[in-house]
N, CA, C and O atoms as CSV, one atom per row, in Angstrom:
chain,resi,resn,atom,element,x,y,z
A,1,MET,N,N,-62.761,-80.482,196.300
A,1,MET,CA,C,-62.249,-78.944,196.161
A,1,MET,C,C,-63.131,-77.745,195.988
A,1,MET,O,O,-63.471,-77.521,194.826
A,2,LYS,N,N,-63.455,-77.143,196.673
A,2,LYS,CA,C,-64.215,-75.813,197.154
A,2,LYS,C,C,-64.035,-74.813,195.957
A,2,LYS,O,O,-62.837,-74.555,195.844
A,3,GLN,N,N,-64.855,-74.110,194.953
A,3,GLN,CA,C,-64.978,-73.266,193.822
A,3,GLN,C,C,-65.085,-72.361,194.706
A,3,GLN,O,O,-65.743,-72.357,195.746
A,4,ALA,N,N,-64.186,-71.325,194.105
A,4,ALA,CA,C,-63.826,-69.761,194.500
A,4,ALA,C,C,-65.065,-69.136,194.484
A,4,ALA,O,O,-65.495,-69.734,193.497
A,5,LEU,N,N,-66.089,-68.309,194.845
A,5,LEU,CA,C,-66.901,-67.523,194.493
A,5,LEU,C,C,-66.355,-66.614,193.571
A,5,LEU,O,O,-65.179,-66.251,193.516
A,6,PRO,N,N,-67.836,-66.069,192.425
A,6,PRO,CA,C,-66.997,-65.038,191.526
A,6,PRO,C,C,-66.836,-63.514,192.367
A,6,PRO,O,O,-67.653,-63.143,193.210
A,7,LEU,N,N,-65.908,-62.914,192.056
A,7,LEU,CA,C,-66.013,-61.509,192.479
A,7,LEU,C,C,-66.320,-60.588,191.474
A,7,LEU,O,O,-65.922,-60.360,190.332
A,8,PRO,N,N,-67.566,-59.898,192.632
A,8,PRO,CA,C,-68.150,-58.764,191.797
A,8,PRO,C,C,-67.116,-57.929,190.801
A,8,PRO,O,O,-65.929,-57.736,191.065
A,9,PRO,N,N,-68.007,-57.333,189.239
A,9,PRO,CA,C,-66.816,-56.682,188.819
A,9,PRO,C,C,-66.355,-55.313,189.555
A,9,PRO,O,O,-65.250,-54.891,189.213
A,10,GLU,N,N,-67.165,-54.477,190.648
A,10,GLU,CA,C,-67.116,-53.474,190.915
A,10,GLU,C,C,-65.788,-53.991,191.996
A,10,GLU,O,O,-64.818,-53.236,191.928
A,11,VAL,N,N,-65.683,-54.794,192.659
A,11,VAL,CA,C,-64.415,-55.303,193.076
A,11,VAL,C,C,-63.179,-55.561,192.584
A,11,VAL,O,O,-62.106,-55.138,193.014
A,12,VAL,N,N,-63.372,-56.242,191.707
A,12,VAL,CA,C,-62.101,-56.410,190.863
A,12,VAL,C,C,-61.597,-55.014,190.057
A,12,VAL,O,O,-60.433,-54.809,189.712
A,13,GLN,N,N,-62.682,-54.146,189.846
A,13,GLN,CA,C,-62.096,-53.442,189.156
A,13,GLN,C,C,-61.380,-51.965,190.557
A,13,GLN,O,O,-60.797,-50.895,190.382
A,14,GLN,N,N,-61.724,-52.511,191.483
A,14,GLN,CA,C,-61.185,-51.051,192.811
A,14,GLN,C,C,-59.737,-52.079,192.972
A,14,GLN,O,O,-58.743,-51.353,193.007
A,15,VAL,N,N,-59.454,-53.258,193.055
A,15,VAL,CA,C,-58.543,-53.737,193.326
A,15,VAL,C,C,-57.708,-53.326,192.170
A,15,VAL,O,O,-56.773,-52.555,192.389
A,16,ALA,N,N,-57.947,-53.772,190.899
A,16,ALA,CA,C,-57.233,-52.895,190.233
A,16,ALA,C,C,-56.519,-51.636,190.032
A,16,ALA,O,O,-55.297,-51.491,189.999
A,17,GLU,N,N,-57.397,-50.767,189.904
A,17,GLU,CA,C,-57.093,-49.351,190.453
A,17,GLU,C,C,-56.082,-49.059,191.483
A,17,GLU,O,O,-55.083,-48.362,191.304
A,18,TYR,N,N,-56.424,-49.650,192.579
A,18,TYR,CA,C,-55.365,-49.210,193.571
A,18,TYR,C,C,-54.103,-50.290,192.990
A,18,TYR,O,O,-53.032,-49.752,193.275
A,19,PHE,N,N,-53.981,-50.968,192.628
A,19,PHE,CA,C,-52.481,-52.020,192.266
A,19,PHE,C,C,-51.808,-50.907,191.136
A,19,PHE,O,O,-50.591,-50.775,191.004
A,20,SER,N,N,-53.111,-49.917,190.129
A,20,SER,CA,C,-52.272,-48.790,189.181
A,20,SER,C,C,-51.328,-47.981,190.037
A,20,SER,O,O,-50.179,-47.641,189.756
A,21,LEU,N,N,-52.070,-47.717,191.217
A,21,LEU,CA,C,-51.277,-46.224,191.943
A,21,LEU,C,C,-49.993,-46.600,192.059
A,21,LEU,O,O,-49.169,-45.692,192.171
A,22,LEU,N,N,-49.570,-47.851,192.060
A,22,LEU,CA,C,-48.369,-48.396,192.116
A,22,LEU,C,C,-47.450,-48.507,190.821
A,22,LEU,O,O,-46.234,-48.690,190.888
A,23,SER,N,N,-48.130,-48.383,189.694
A,23,SER,CA,C,-47.694,-48.667,188.407
A,23,SER,C,C,-46.672,-48.116,188.308
A,23,SER,O,O,-45.627,-48.737,188.114
A,24,GLU,N,N,-46.744,-46.501,188.444
A,24,GLU,CA,C,-46.025,-45.585,188.327
A,24,GLU,C,C,-44.823,-45.349,188.880
A,24,GLU,O,O,-44.579,-45.078,190.056
A,25,PRO,N,N,-44.004,-45.477,187.874
A,25,PRO,CA,C,-42.430,-45.042,189.167
A,25,PRO,C,C,-42.271,-43.494,189.561
A,25,PRO,O,O,-41.374,-43.195,190.350
A,26,MET,N,N,-43.065,-42.554,189.067
A,26,MET,CA,C,-42.784,-41.315,190.114
A,26,MET,C,C,-43.603,-41.503,191.184
A,26,MET,O,O,-43.167,-40.725,192.033
A,27,ARG,N,N,-44.928,-42.326,191.826
A,27,ARG,CA,C,-45.324,-42.921,192.550
A,27,ARG,C,C,-44.516,-43.390,193.715
A,27,ARG,O,O,-44.373,-42.892,194.832
A,28,LEU,N,N,-43.975,-44.583,193.122
A,28,LEU,CA,C,-42.656,-45.211,194.172
A,28,LEU,C,C,-41.437,-44.298,194.297
A,28,LEU,O,O,-40.736,-44.670,195.239
A,29,ARG,N,N,-41.056,-43.466,193.805
A,29,ARG,CA,C,-40.089,-42.744,194.533
A,29,ARG,C,C,-40.476,-41.366,195.682
A,29,ARG,O,O,-39.858,-40.787,196.575
A,30,LEU,N,N,-41.856,-41.256,195.065
A,30,LEU,CA,C,-42.390,-40.476,196.012
A,30,LEU,C,C,-42.873,-41.098,197.534
A,30,LEU,O,O,-42.600,-40.515,198.583
A,31,LEU,N,N,-43.572,-42.275,197.475
A,31,LEU,CA,C,-43.301,-42.797,198.712
A,31,LEU,C,C,-42.566,-43.615,198.983
A,31,LEU,O,O,-42.885,-44.685,199.500
A,32,HIS,N,N,-41.200,-43.196,198.626
A,32,HIS,CA,C,-40.043,-44.330,199.307
A,32,HIS,C,C,-39.523,-42.571,199.947
A,32,HIS,O,O,-38.653,-42.497,200.814
A,33,LEU,N,N,-39.979,-41.700,199.558
A,33,LEU,CA,C,-38.849,-40.218,200.124
A,33,LEU,C,C,-40.187,-39.768,200.875
A,33,LEU,O,O,-40.256,-38.539,200.862
A,34,LEU,N,N,-41.147,-40.294,201.450
A,34,LEU,CA,C,-42.465,-40.167,202.375
A,34,LEU,C,C,-42.435,-41.198,203.515
A,34,LEU,O,O,-43.098,-41.146,204.551
A,35,ARG,N,N,-41.336,-42.379,203.058
A,35,ARG,CA,C,-41.076,-43.211,203.916
A,35,ARG,C,C,-40.988,-42.894,205.535
A,35,ARG,O,O,-41.703,-43.487,206.343
A,36,ASP,N,N,-40.175,-42.044,205.850
A,36,ASP,CA,C,-40.021,-41.891,207.275
A,36,ASP,C,C,-39.924,-40.480,208.157
A,36,ASP,O,O,-39.345,-40.077,209.166
A,37,GLU,N,N,-41.003,-39.900,206.983
A,37,GLU,CA,C,-41.815,-38.695,207.195
A,37,GLU,C,C,-42.162,-37.703,206.393
A,37,GLU,O,O,-41.868,-37.581,205.204
A,38,GLU,N,N,-42.876,-36.900,207.143
A,38,GLU,CA,C,-43.630,-35.834,206.055
A,38,GLU,C,C,-42.895,-34.830,205.332
A,38,GLU,O,O,-41.848,-34.288,205.689
A,39,LYS,N,N,-43.473,-34.662,204.406
A,39,LYS,CA,C,-42.861,-33.275,203.479
A,39,LYS,C,C,-43.486,-32.982,202.372
A,39,LYS,O,O,-44.275,-33.637,201.692
A,40,CYS,N,N,-42.716,-31.100,202.169
A,40,CYS,CA,C,-43.373,-30.624,202.037
A,40,CYS,C,C,-43.330,-30.790,200.094
A,40,CYS,O,O,-42.350,-31.413,199.687
A,41,VAL,N,N,-44.107,-30.381,199.232
A,41,VAL,CA,C,-44.369,-30.251,198.079
A,41,VAL,C,C,-42.794,-30.180,197.303
A,41,VAL,O,O,-42.206,-30.978,196.572
A,42,GLN,N,N,-42.430,-28.805,197.851
A,42,GLN,CA,C,-40.838,-28.113,197.026
A,42,GLN,C,C,-40.007,-29.430,197.580
A,42,GLN,O,O,-39.355,-30.085,196.768
A,43,GLU,N,N,-40.042,-29.848,199.117
A,43,GLU,CA,C,-38.471,-30.793,199.248
A,43,GLU,C,C,-38.773,-31.702,198.034
A,43,GLU,O,O,-37.857,-31.955,197.251
A,44,LEU,N,N,-40.194,-32.280,197.808
A,44,LEU,CA,C,-40.187,-33.881,196.664
A,44,LEU,C,C,-39.684,-33.319,195.862
A,44,LEU,O,O,-38.612,-33.808,195.504
A,45,VAL,N,N,-40.126,-32.066,195.168
A,45,VAL,CA,C,-39.981,-31.901,194.205
A,45,VAL,C,C,-38.175,-31.695,193.600
A,45,VAL,O,O,-37.815,-32.259,192.566
A,46,GLU,N,N,-37.238,-30.844,194.408
A,46,GLU,CA,C,-36.221,-31.011,194.845
A,46,GLU,C,C,-35.438,-32.257,194.782
A,46,GLU,O,O,-34.403,-32.357,194.123
A,47,ALA,N,N,-36.009,-33.306,195.556
A,47,ALA,CA,C,-35.243,-34.290,195.600
A,47,ALA,C,C,-35.740,-35.271,194.373
A,47,ALA,O,O,-35.266,-36.402,194.477
A,48,THR,N,N,-36.370,-35.126,193.532
A,48,THR,CA,C,-37.086,-35.751,192.254
A,48,THR,C,C,-36.507,-35.447,190.844
A,48,THR,O,O,-36.444,-36.066,189.782
A,49,GLN,N,N,-36.046,-34.017,191.368
A,49,GLN,CA,C,-35.812,-33.318,190.228
A,49,GLN,C,C,-36.902,-33.115,189.037
A,49,GLN,O,O,-36.397,-32.952,187.926
A,50,THR,N,N,-37.987,-33.103,189.087
A,50,THR,CA,C,-38.847,-32.955,187.857
A,50,THR,C,C,-39.689,-31.738,188.436
A,50,THR,O,O,-39.329,-31.044,189.386
A,51,SER,N,N,-40.708,-31.609,187.814
A,51,SER,CA,C,-41.526,-30.307,188.029
A,51,SER,C,C,-42.437,-30.109,189.244
A,51,SER,O,O,-42.689,-31.017,190.035
A,52,GLN,N,N,-42.855,-29.017,189.328
A,52,GLN,CA,C,-43.839,-29.290,190.864
A,52,GLN,C,C,-45.433,-29.431,190.127
A,52,GLN,O,O,-46.284,-30.052,190.764
A,53,ALA,N,N,-45.715,-28.970,189.080
A,53,ALA,CA,C,-47.096,-29.889,188.432
A,53,ALA,C,C,-46.653,-31.504,188.411
A,53,ALA,O,O,-47.552,-32.246,188.809
A,54,ASN,N,N,-45.700,-32.011,188.104
A,54,ASN,CA,C,-45.837,-33.547,188.082
A,54,ASN,C,C,-46.055,-33.877,189.596
A,54,ASN,O,O,-47.020,-34.571,189.917
A,55,VAL,N,N,-45.348,-33.490,190.355
A,55,VAL,CA,C,-45.126,-33.612,191.614
A,55,VAL,C,C,-46.497,-33.836,192.085
A,55,VAL,O,O,-47.059,-34.914,192.275
A,56,SER,N,N,-46.982,-32.542,192.256
A,56,SER,CA,C,-48.521,-32.500,192.531
A,56,SER,C,C,-49.787,-33.353,192.271
A,56,SER,O,O,-50.763,-33.758,192.903
A,57,LYS,N,N,-49.215,-33.430,190.877
A,57,LYS,CA,C,-50.152,-34.195,190.266
A,57,LYS,C,C,-50.719,-36.051,190.771
A,57,LYS,O,O,-51.787,-36.542,191.138
A,58,HIS,N,N,-49.197,-36.632,190.498
A,58,HIS,CA,C,-49.025,-38.016,191.699
A,58,HIS,C,C,-49.617,-37.697,193.179
A,58,HIS,O,O,-50.282,-38.575,193.728
A,59,LEU,N,N,-49.434,-36.706,193.703
A,59,LEU,CA,C,-49.571,-36.902,195.265
A,59,LEU,C,C,-50.557,-36.342,195.409
A,59,LEU,O,O,-50.722,-35.922,196.554
A,60,LYS,N,N,-51.646,-36.055,194.429
A,60,LYS,CA,C,-53.312,-36.144,194.963
A,60,LYS,C,C,-53.604,-37.145,194.336
A,60,LYS,O,O,-54.704,-37.494,194.762
A,61,VAL,N,N,-53.139,-38.098,193.260
A,61,VAL,CA,C,-53.807,-39.253,192.967
A,61,VAL,C,C,-53.612,-40.234,194.272
A,61,VAL,O,O,-54.515,-41.028,194.541
A,62,MET,N,N,-52.539,-40.179,195.003
A,62,MET,CA,C,-52.172,-41.129,195.905
A,62,MET,C,C,-53.003,-40.530,197.326
A,62,MET,O,O,-53.373,-41.347,198.170
A,63,TRP,N,N,-53.254,-39.100,197.511
A,63,TRP,CA,C,-54.085,-38.852,198.476
A,63,TRP,C,C,-56.115,-39.180,198.491
A,63,TRP,O,O,-57.010,-39.326,199.323
A,64,GLN,N,N,-55.917,-39.147,196.764
A,64,GLN,CA,C,-57.651,-39.133,196.835
A,64,GLN,C,C,-57.515,-40.860,197.456
A,64,GLN,O,O,-58.305,-41.421,198.216
A,65,ALA,N,N,-56.345,-41.384,196.889
A,65,ALA,CA,C,-56.881,-43.052,197.263
A,65,ALA,C,C,-56.641,-43.330,199.077
A,65,ALA,O,O,-56.783,-44.361,199.733
A,66,GLY,N,N,-56.403,-42.529,199.317
A,66,GLY,CA,C,-56.250,-42.762,200.799
A,66,GLY,C,C,-54.877,-43.211,201.185
A,66,GLY,O,O,-54.766,-43.766,202.278
A,67,ILE,N,N,-53.858,-43.055,200.470
A,67,ILE,CA,C,-52.714,-43.662,200.859
A,67,ILE,C,C,-51.806,-42.407,201.297
A,67,ILE,O,O,-50.948,-42.802,202.086
A,68,LEU,N,N,-51.722,-41.213,201.081
A,68,LEU,CA,C,-51.032,-40.071,201.904
A,68,LEU,C,C,-52.318,-39.189,202.356
A,68,LEU,O,O,-53.447,-39.202,201.864
A,69,SER,N,N,-51.781,-38.367,203.512
A,69,SER,CA,C,-52.388,-37.445,204.384
A,69,SER,C,C,-51.776,-36.219,203.516
A,69,SER,O,O,-50.736,-36.186,202.859
A,70,ARG,N,N,-52.733,-35.248,203.722
A,70,ARG,CA,C,-52.028,-34.018,203.390
A,70,ARG,C,C,-52.533,-32.987,204.708
A,70,ARG,O,O,-53.486,-33.313,205.416
A,71,ARG,N,N,-51.641,-31.512,204.962
A,71,ARG,CA,C,-52.203,-30.917,205.738
A,71,ARG,C,C,-51.263,-29.633,205.055
A,71,ARG,O,O,-50.306,-29.941,204.344
A,72,SER,N,N,-51.564,-28.277,205.290
A,72,SER,CA,C,-51.246,-27.375,205.289
A,72,SER,C,C,-50.848,-26.080,205.840
A,72,SER,O,O,-51.786,-25.419,206.285
A,73,GLU,N,N,-49.922,-25.666,205.903
A,73,GLU,CA,C,-49.028,-24.680,206.515
A,73,GLU,C,C,-48.727,-23.449,206.266
A,73,GLU,O,O,-47.505,-23.316,206.195
A,74,GLY,N,N,-49.392,-22.332,206.076
A,74,GLY,CA,C,-48.907,-21.449,205.158
A,74,GLY,C,C,-49.062,-21.613,203.381
A,74,GLY,O,O,-50.152,-21.943,202.915
A,75,THR,N,N,-48.397,-21.466,202.875
A,75,THR,CA,C,-48.400,-21.686,201.400
A,75,THR,C,C,-48.222,-22.902,200.875
A,75,THR,O,O,-48.489,-23.291,199.738
A,76,CYS,N,N,-47.516,-23.766,202.238
A,76,CYS,CA,C,-47.017,-25.207,201.553
A,76,CYS,C,C,-47.718,-26.214,201.885
A,76,CYS,O,O,-48.165,-26.272,203.030
A,77,ALA,N,N,-47.972,-27.253,200.937
A,77,ALA,CA,C,-48.365,-28.176,201.505
A,77,ALA,C,C,-47.797,-29.590,201.964
A,77,ALA,O,O,-46.616,-29.812,201.698
A,78,TYR,N,N,-48.273,-30.222,202.396
A,78,TYR,CA,C,-47.201,-31.455,203.765
A,78,TYR,C,C,-47.826,-32.785,203.152
A,78,TYR,O,O,-48.985,-32.847,202.743
A,79,TYR,N,N,-47.170,-33.551,203.140
A,79,TYR,CA,C,-47.639,-34.931,202.832
A,79,TYR,C,C,-47.225,-35.888,203.606
A,79,TYR,O,O,-46.104,-35.877,204.115
A,80,ARG,N,N,-48.040,-36.771,203.769
A,80,ARG,CA,C,-47.380,-38.086,204.578
A,80,ARG,C,C,-48.114,-39.331,204.579
A,80,ARG,O,O,-49.267,-39.163,204.976
A,81,VAL,N,N,-47.841,-40.494,204.277
A,81,VAL,CA,C,-48.086,-41.427,204.203
A,81,VAL,C,C,-48.929,-42.063,205.790
A,81,VAL,O,O,-48.435,-42.229,206.905
A,82,GLU,N,N,-50.475,-42.323,205.257
A,82,GLU,CA,C,-51.289,-42.632,205.598
A,82,GLU,C,C,-51.722,-44.154,206.136
A,82,GLU,O,O,-52.303,-44.630,207.111
A,83,ASP,N,N,-51.163,-44.573,205.056
A,83,ASP,CA,C,-51.657,-46.171,205.092
A,83,ASP,C,C,-49.987,-46.766,204.984
A,83,ASP,O,O,-49.116,-46.540,204.144
A,84,GLN,N,N,-49.987,-47.302,205.765
A,84,GLN,CA,C,-48.048,-47.807,205.890
A,84,GLN,C,C,-48.381,-49.514,205.781
A,84,GLN,O,O,-47.554,-50.392,206.032
A,85,MET,N,N,-49.669,-49.719,205.385
A,85,MET,CA,C,-49.834,-51.118,205.052
A,85,MET,C,C,-49.156,-50.884,203.478
A,85,MET,O,O,-48.648,-51.953,203.139
A,86,ILE,N,N,-49.012,-50.009,202.588
A,86,ILE,CA,C,-48.491,-49.901,201.285
A,86,ILE,C,C,-46.998,-50.349,201.599
A,86,ILE,O,O,-46.584,-51.322,200.968
A,87,PHE,N,N,-46.366,-49.893,202.278
A,87,PHE,CA,C,-44.757,-50.591,202.727
A,87,PHE,C,C,-44.755,-51.937,202.543
A,87,PHE,O,O,-44.127,-52.466,201.625
A,88,ASP,N,N,-45.448,-52.577,203.389
A,88,ASP,CA,C,-45.249,-53.904,203.395
A,88,ASP,C,C,-45.829,-54.427,202.167
A,88,ASP,O,O,-45.050,-55.355,201.946
A,89,LEU,N,N,-46.636,-54.448,201.269
A,89,LEU,CA,C,-47.166,-54.377,199.823
A,89,LEU,C,C,-45.647,-54.348,199.080
A,89,LEU,O,O,-45.176,-55.279,198.428
A,90,CYS,N,N,-45.179,-53.404,199.269
A,90,CYS,CA,C,-43.650,-53.121,198.299
A,90,CYS,C,C,-42.668,-53.405,198.615
A,90,CYS,O,O,-41.635,-53.277,197.958
A,91,ASN,N,N,-42.845,-54.101,200.289
A,91,ASN,CA,C,-41.373,-55.143,200.281
A,91,ASN,C,C,-41.850,-56.481,200.117
A,91,ASN,O,O,-40.891,-57.176,199.782
A,92,ARG,N,N,-43.031,-57.241,200.212
A,92,ARG,CA,C,-43.004,-58.366,199.262
A,92,ARG,C,C,-42.589,-58.417,198.684
A,92,ARG,O,O,-41.534,-59.043,198.571
A,93,VAL,N,N,-43.429,-57.458,197.513
A,93,VAL,CA,C,-42.830,-57.499,196.028
A,93,VAL,C,C,-41.417,-57.691,195.445
A,93,VAL,O,O,-41.031,-58.447,194.553
A,94,CYS,N,N,-40.471,-56.408,196.527
A,94,CYS,CA,C,-39.088,-56.086,196.459
A,94,CYS,C,C,-38.588,-57.803,196.829
A,94,CYS,O,O,-37.674,-58.332,196.197
A,95,ASP,N,N,-39.082,-58.273,197.550
A,95,ASP,CA,C,-38.403,-59.873,197.869
A,95,ASP,C,C,-38.661,-60.654,197.226
A,95,ASP,O,O,-37.879,-61.604,197.197
A,96,ARG,N,N,-39.989,-60.707,196.282
A,96,ARG,CA,C,-39.933,-61.287,195.829
A,96,ARG,C,C,-39.073,-61.204,194.378
A,96,ARG,O,O,-38.356,-62.155,194.067
A,97,LEU,N,N,-39.177,-60.080,193.553
A,97,LEU,CA,C,-38.119,-60.089,192.821
A,97,LEU,C,C,-36.378,-59.988,192.945
A,97,LEU,O,O,-35.608,-59.834,191.997
A,98,ALA,N,N,-36.048,-60.110,194.255
A,98,ALA,CA,C,-34.436,-59.851,194.659
A,98,ALA,C,C,-34.634,-61.769,194.847
A,98,ALA,O,O,-33.499,-62.215,195.020
A,99,THR,N,N,-35.269,-62.468,194.853
A,99,THR,CA,C,-35.579,-64.125,195.026
A,99,THR,C,C,-35.323,-64.015,193.698
A,99,THR,O,O,-34.125,-63.817,193.496
A,100,ARG,N,N,-36.167,-64.081,192.440
A,100,ARG,CA,C,-36.007,-64.279,191.379
A,100,ARG,C,C,-34.916,-63.860,190.873
A,100,ARG,O,O,-34.374,-64.666,190.117
A,101,LEU,N,N,-34.174,-62.449,191.088
A,101,LEU,CA,C,-32.849,-62.221,190.598
A,101,LEU,C,C,-31.925,-63.367,190.701
A,101,LEU,O,O,-31.251,-63.981,189.875
A,102,GLU,N,N,-32.094,-63.457,191.893
A,102,GLU,CA,C,-30.979,-64.322,192.744
A,102,GLU,C,C,-30.847,-65.663,191.927
A,102,GLU,O,O,-29.747,-66.136,191.639
A,103,GLN,N,N,-32.115,-66.274,191.554
A,103,GLN,CA,C,-31.764,-67.843,191.268
A,103,GLN,C,C,-31.880,-67.500,189.153
A,103,GLN,O,O,-32.041,-68.474,188.417
A,104,GLN,N,N,-31.782,-66.293,188.651
A,104,GLN,CA,C,-31.522,-65.757,187.905
A,104,GLN,C,C,-29.998,-65.878,187.260
A,104,GLN,O,O,-29.470,-66.427,186.293
A,105,ALA,N,N,-29.590,-64.999,188.422
A,105,ALA,CA,C,-27.973,-65.202,188.876
A,105,ALA,C,C,-27.280,-66.561,188.526
A,105,ALA,O,O,-26.546,-67.002,187.641
A,106,ARG,N,N,-27.865,-66.984,189.632
A,106,ARG,CA,C,-27.133,-68.832,189.847
A,106,ARG,C,C,-27.770,-69.447,188.093
A,106,ARG,O,O,-27.236,-70.361,187.465
A,107,ASN,N,N,-28.273,-69.121,187.903
A,107,ASN,CA,C,-28.283,-69.677,186.422
A,107,ASN,C,C,-27.481,-69.462,184.828
A,107,ASN,O,O,-27.170,-70.033,183.783
A,108,PHE,N,N,-27.441,-68.175,185.577
A,108,PHE,CA,C,-25.932,-67.381,184.163
A,108,PHE,C,C,-24.889,-67.681,184.595
A,108,PHE,O,O,-23.968,-67.950,183.824
A,109,ARG,N,N,-24.701,-67.731,186.206
A,109,ARG,CA,C,-23.162,-68.972,186.681
A,109,ARG,C,C,-23.393,-70.014,186.339
A,109,ARG,O,O,-22.563,-70.382,185.507
A,110,VAL,N,N,-24.377,-70.979,186.626
A,110,VAL,CA,C,-23.881,-72.319,185.718
A,110,VAL,C,C,-23.963,-72.427,184.494
A,110,VAL,O,O,-23.372,-73.384,183.993
A,111,LEU,N,N,-24.638,-71.589,183.689
A,111,LEU,CA,C,-24.345,-71.717,182.151
A,111,LEU,C,C,-22.843,-70.951,181.857
A,111,LEU,O,O,-22.248,-70.887,180.781
A,112,ASN,N,N,-22.500,-70.483,182.971
A,112,ASN,CA,C,-21.316,-69.296,182.205
A,112,ASN,C,C,-20.096,-70.747,182.693
A,112,ASN,O,O,-19.125,-70.869,181.946
A,113,SER,N,N,-20.189,-71.559,183.669
A,113,SER,CA,C,-19.200,-72.123,183.986
A,113,SER,C,C,-19.276,-73.237,182.968
A,113,SER,O,O,-18.192,-73.555,182.478
A,114,ASN,N,N,-20.553,-74.018,182.474
A,114,ASN,CA,C,-20.585,-75.181,181.908
A,114,ASN,C,C,-19.846,-74.513,180.438
A,114,ASN,O,O,-19.373,-75.321,179.638
A,115,ARG,N,N,-19.788,-73.355,180.198
A,115,ARG,CA,C,-19.139,-72.829,178.340
A,115,ARG,C,C,-17.335,-72.637,178.636
A,115,ARG,O,O,-16.451,-72.686,177.781
A,116,GLN,N,N,-17.185,-72.416,180.096
A,116,GLN,CA,C,-15.629,-72.406,180.517
A,116,GLN,C,C,-15.064,-73.921,180.289
A,116,GLN,O,O,-14.082,-74.134,179.577
A,117,ALA,N,N,-15.802,-74.980,180.985
A,117,ALA,CA,C,-15.022,-76.229,180.423
A,117,ALA,C,C,-15.257,-76.606,179.643
A,117,ALA,O,O,-14.638,-77.581,179.218
């Protein structure tokens, strides 16, 4: 069997940082809102019902990571998803979680039917 080559610590750190971007629920909410079209910060504030500072903080993190792009129009900042691959990753995780939940539900149904018998 072929042994895997060790990963340089810098690579491991960059991968961990990329995944950590998705570990924040607010960022996932913002990505979902930006899935189909760009939105200005105020639209995102209203949709998330949180502060402008909080929304801007998370948008900045994703913009710096290259996931989002930003453009200004007058006094408004508009964001859109630049890296569509992020949705492929999210869909794979959601599909995996759905499969796991379906299996758990089947196990509970079996357990419940055994109790009633």
